[in-house]
C-alpha positions as a printed Julia matrix, in Angstrom:
136×3 Matrix{Float64}:
  7.91   89.02  164.26
  8.74   85.51  163.23
 11.88   83.8   164.11
 12.93   83.82  160.49
 12.94   87.73  160.37
 15.8    89.73  161.55
 15.78   91.0   165.26
 14.49   94.36  166.07
 17.22   96.98  165.79
 17.09   99.66  168.54
 19.15  102.72  169.24
 18.9   103.83  172.8
 19.89  107.5   172.78
 20.63  110.11  175.15
 20.03  113.74  173.9
 21.25  117.14  175.04
 23.29  117.89  178.32
 21.37  115.33  180.37
 24.13  113.2   182.13
 21.66  110.7   183.95
 21.95  107.55  181.75
 20.94  104.76  184.4
 17.46  104.37  183.01
 18.87  104.35  179.4
 21.17  101.45  180.62
 18.47   99.62  182.18
 16.22   99.71  179.23
 19.13   98.81  176.73
 19.96   95.74  178.84
 16.23   94.79  178.98
 15.84   95.31  175.16
 19.05   92.98  174.76
 17.73   90.45  177.05
 14.43   90.36  175.16
 16.38   89.5   171.82
 16.58   92.96  170.4
 19.77   94.2   168.76
 20.72   97.22  170.87
 23.06  100.28  170.15
 23.65  102.79  172.73
 24.61  106.35  171.75
 26.27  107.3   174.87
 25.9   110.57  176.63
 25.59  114.11  175.44
 24.46  113.69  171.82
 23.22  116.63  169.72
 19.66  115.94  167.9
 21.55  115.75  164.54
 24.03  113.09  165.98
 21.0   110.92  166.99
 19.33  111.34  163.65
 22.48  110.34  161.92
 23.05  107.18  164.04
 19.47  106.11  163.53
 19.75  106.57  159.79
 23.1   105.0   159.42
 22.33  101.96  161.66
 18.91  101.66  159.96
 17.1   101.11  163.24
 13.54   99.97  163.74
 13.17  101.69  167.23
 14.52  104.92  168.48
 14.34  105.28  172.27
 15.22  108.77  173.33
 16.05  108.91  177.04
 15.61  112.44  178.46
 15.42  113.84  181.86
 16.71  117.47  181.54
 13.43  119.13  180.62
 14.4   120.12  177.22
 12.17  117.38  175.5
  9.91  120.14  174.02
 12.81  121.39  171.66
 15.1   118.34  171.4
 12.73  115.74  170.48
 10.93  117.62  167.88
 14.27  118.59  166.29
 15.08  114.7   166.15
 11.68  114.02  164.63
 12.22  116.85  161.92
 15.53  115.27  161.11
 14.04  111.82  160.67
 11.64  113.07  158.35
 14.21  114.95  156.22
 15.84  111.6   155.76
 12.53  109.78  155.09
 12.98  107.61  158.19
 10.19  109.04  160.31
  7.57  106.59  158.99
 10.0   103.48  159.28
 11.16  104.13  162.9
  9.22  103.73  166.01
 10.24  106.62  168.3
  9.86  106.15  171.98
 10.59  108.62  174.72
 11.45  107.79  178.34
 12.03  110.21  181.11
 10.25  112.84  182.9
  7.81  114.36  180.45
  5.02  116.41  181.99
  1.46  115.5   181.06
  0.74  118.7   179.33
  3.83  118.23  176.97
  2.89  114.67  175.92
  0.25  115.62  173.08
  2.9   117.96  171.37
  5.49  115.35  171.2
  2.98  112.72  170.01
  1.8   115.28  167.4
  5.4   115.54  166.32
  5.37  111.77  165.67
  6.57  110.18  168.87
  4.75  106.87  169.36
  4.79  106.44  173.11
  6.13  108.09  176.18
  7.33  106.14  179.18
  7.67  107.73  182.4
  9.17  106.56  185.63
  7.76  103.68  187.08
  6.83  101.95  183.53
  7.39   98.24  183.73
 10.08   97.12  181.36
  7.67   94.18  180.06
  5.16   96.86  179.07
  7.81   98.79  177.07
  9.07   95.68  175.49
  5.54   94.5   174.57
  4.61   97.8   173.17
  7.7    97.68  170.76
  6.87   94.11  169.7
  3.36   95.17  168.95
  4.16   98.59  167.17
  7.64   98.18  165.36
  7.14   98.88  161.68
  7.16   96.12  159.1
 10.22   95.85  157.18
């Protein structure tokens, strides 16, 4: 992305009843420090609230932070909502949190671009965004 282009717009979202947001705050700050424009959803969002925020804010990247174990139902619901608005193709969707290896293929088949588990370096995540953000 050249310096003349707009910065990358990111929504960092917490979905469901998961109340642990330390990782979401860490990645939101790292994205901001990397020059991305960051919106943070706050805690306890329903999938439709996240979809509405992503569409209304016209984000390039949706980072979903989930530690509750409900990723297999909540994330596909978000992906379906993005598709309904025609935003699934234009939005790089990332999932961060504890996602068992056996659940990853299903989330990727639903449209998630990448899943970042505990211990992933912030630099790796930022570089992935820069390399894969959809062109506008």
